[in-house]
Each structure stands twice: as structure tokens, then as C-alpha cells.
N, C-alpha and C positions, 0 to 999 in steps of 0.2 A: 351531510357533514360539509361546513366552510372549507375554505383555503387554508385558514390558520388552522383548523382540525387536521387536516391533510398534512401538512406542514411541521408540522410536531409531532407526527403518527409517523412521518418518515424517518425526523430527524432521531425519535427513541428509536426507531428500528437499524439504522444506520449504527449509533452508538451501540447498541447492543451485539451488532454482529461486529465492528471493528473491534469492543471488548473481549469477543471470542477469539477473534482470529489474535492479537493482539498476545492474550495469555497463552494460548497454544505455539507462537512463536518464542515467545520466555521460555516456556518449560522446554522446550526444544534445543534451546540455546543461542537463540540470534541476539542481535540486539535491535530495540526498535529504535528509531530516532524521530520519526514526526509519524501522526496521525491528521489528518485532513477529513472533514465533514464537512457538506453540503453536498453541490449540485454532483448527481452522478454516485457513483460507489464512493466508500470512504477507500481512502487513498493511503496506506502505510509504506513508510520509509525506513528501510533496516539497513545496518552496516553490510557492506558484503562478506560471506561468509563462504569456505569450499563447498560446504552443502547445499547452497543456491542454486545447483544445477538440477537439484531433486525437486524443483516447481515446475522443472518442462523448460522447453524450449521458450526464450523471454523475445519480445521484439526489443529491438534494441534502437535508441536514438542518439547520434552522436552531437554531442556538444561541443563548443568551445568558448572560454570564458579569457579575454586578456590573456591571448596566444596560448592557453591550454587548452588541451583538448581531454576529452571523457566520454564515456559513454556510459550512458543507464540503460541497464535494463526494467522491462517493465513484464507481468504476467497477471492473470487473473485467478485468484487463490481467495475459494471459501465467499466469492462474494464479493472480495475488496480488489482493490488495484493496487500490487503489490510490486514495489523497486528498491531496485538498489544498485550503486555505481559498481560498473565493471572496473575491476583492475586489472 
């Protein structure tokens, strides 16, 4: 199998995984803001929701932009990296 075949297969698997997770999140009332495919696990960004804690203890990364401060929470969820901005 060539590099192109493996890359295409990986992208198809990533897309299938992301589609499954996005559909589940939407059924459960979460708003999906962004989906990124490429290197590593699919990355899915959702809007903050009071039920986000149901995903478990997230890794929290502090960020700042032009004097403002926010925190981004990240967890692994069904083979995807799920993130949201903490309120």
C-alpha cells in the first residue's frame, strides 16, 4: 500500500469518526463550532455547555489575547480531541 493510499484511508477513518461524534454531540444538545481533520485525532470544538463536565476532567490551557484571558478545556472523547472555552 502506498503513502497516498494510507493517507486517504486515514482521512476517511478520521472523517467517519468525527461525523459519528458530531452527530452524537448534536443529538445531545451541544453546539459544534468547528471540526478539524489532518494530523492526529480529529479535533472538535463545541460551545460551552453546563453539561461539559460530563466528559470528565479536562486538561485546561490558559490563553490570553490582547489583554483578555480565557481558558480552553480539552478531553479525549470517542477517539477525538474535544475542546471548549471555559466560562
